[in-house]
C-alpha positions, 0 to 999 in steps of 0.5 A: 268605848273602852279609853284604857285599852291598850293598842298596838300596831301589829308587827308580824316580823317581830311576833315570829322572832318572839315564837322563834325565840320561844321555840329556841327556848324549848329545846331544853326539852327535846332537840326535836322543835318546829314552829307551827306559825302563828302562835304554835310550837312543836315538839317530839318529846318521845324517849325525852318525857322520862328525863323530866318525870313523865309527860305530865310533869314535862307539861307542867314544868313548861307550862310554869316556865312559859308562864314566869316568861308573862306568857299563857300557854295552852299544851296538848300531847297525842300521838299525832301532830294533827290531834295534839294541835286539837287538844291544845286548841279545842280540847278540855283535856290536854292528852290524847292517849296514843291510839284513841285519837278517833275517840278524842278528836270526834266531838271537836269542831271542823277548825280542829282539823288546821282547815282554813276559815272558807273551808269551815264556814263552806261545811257548816253551810251543808251541816257538817260541824264537827269532825264526828260529822265527817268521819264516816261520810263517803269520800268520793263526794267529800273530795270532789266538793271540798277538795282532798285536803279536808281528808288528808288532814283528817287522816293525819290527826287519825294516825292514818296518813304520816305527817313527819316533823320537820326540826327547825334545827339539824339534830346532833349526833352526840349530845351531853347536857347538865341542869344546875339546881342553882343557876350558874354565872361565872365564865370559870363555871361555864368552862368547867361545865364545858370540859365536863360535858366534854368528858361525856361526849369523848366516851360516846365518840371513843366508842364509835371510833370518831372525834369531833370536827364541828362543837356547839354550846348552848347555855339556857338562861333563866329568863329563857334566852339561849346563848350558842356558842359554835366551834370548830376543829382543824382534824378530829379531836376527843380530848376534853382539855383540847374542847375547853381551850377551843370555848375559851378562845371562843368566849374571848373573841365574843364582840360582846361579853357572855351576859349570864343574866340571872344565871344559866339553869342548863347547859348543853355541848353537841357535836354537830359534825364528827368525822373517824378518829383512829388511833394514832401510833407515834414513832419512838424514834421521831418527834410528832408535833402535828397534834400541836400544830392542829391544836395551834390552828383551832384556837387561832381559828376560835379566837380570829375567825376561821377566814383569817386563818388559811394554808396554802394548797398546791394547784395543778400550775407551773406558772408561780402566782398560780401554783398554790391557792389558800383554803380555809385551815379548817379543810382537810383534803389530801394535799398531795400536790406539795410532795410531787413539787418538793421531789421534782425541785429535789431531781432538777435541782431548781433554786429557792424561791421566796415563800411569800409572793405578791398578790400580783407581779408588779411592773418595774422599770429595769436596766441591763448590761446585756439584753439577756442578763440580769439587771444592774438597776431597778425602780420600784415603787418610786424607789431606785435600787442598785444591784449588788448580785444577781443568779439566774436566770430560772427560765418558765415557759408561758401558757401558750395555750391560754387565750388571754391575747398575749398577757405578758404576765401569763403567756410569754416566757419568763426569766427569773433572777433573784437579785440583791440590792446594795442595801442587803434586800433580796427580790425575786425579778422576772422578764417577761418575754425573751429577746428573740420573740419580742424587741421590748420585754417588760420587767416585773417583781414577784417576791421578796426574800426574807 
């Protein structure tokens, strides 16, 4: 009937993504934003409206910007979610003053209570067409016929029952933002604004004796897109220069360069996680480079990713390959295992060990001059090594309580030797099993000395 009508297939997934993008952009007005599918977004503007000149000015700015993106929007402002929903979709006036929900909703149809179409049709058949028709109706018969959902939605809209708003994103503990009259586009400007916002956050954090551990920089583009960049620290920090350095590395590590489009008109720096950060006194008679080390770790994590920067943590095991494990460098658990290990080594005068071990001991073919002595030659990865010097053995008992069925890598006693071949390379080798226990002990190479 209308040949010029443009028809497109419905795509619920794309529509949902569009609604999510609009909700993301709406965070420029308030951090408390929730989705109301399929076509609604809920904003809690209590305490935020005065930043935009009042509720009317905020709504005017929102509708104007949405229209600039090519969308038509209807807005409702009320003291409850139900009343705001009804005002946006069914009322002629978008504002329902707080406390006057009863008079503002009475003339609206029952669909304004967010009831499904089947319930609305069933209630219309018995003469209920407007909200005013059920306000004074006895509740027991109404509940018996239409379930308690109708009255629950009515109470929520009128404010008699509480209906919380569940934000789609966690609310940051500290937030600082900067709007721009003229949009910014250069990366240098973004970093300068980040440092300025970090200065503001530092004052807030210092008053409470805290430092940031995880921060997010949100850049709102003029076309509605929001760019979010997150950075974490290995220790609580408040210094604005350190925060700027983190985002320098994060911007450099982005897979796609930061695209400003037609510019950013709002920048927001949020502290997503904070921890106590008491003042620290540095001794005058010694150098303390822990701060420099922490900044280095933070910059490496920002550039390379948190999974690629790890540290060793002592474990409760005397087996060398199980005595330490890797954890992300961001974790700051109290690791007392190394202190105990150093004290034990000092008290027992244990010989040195390689800093880095192989992922798992690798079997080798070794020949010893005497049964319990060090090897005189061995073959590792098809290469033959002639031993020029050897030290040892250092005996480590196996884990007799393990139920591995006699695995030589875990259960048998080991004799470790530090050997040097004729080329000057040094290796950490052990014999698994003693001749008193087995006729043919196996040899393994476990680590390499620098």
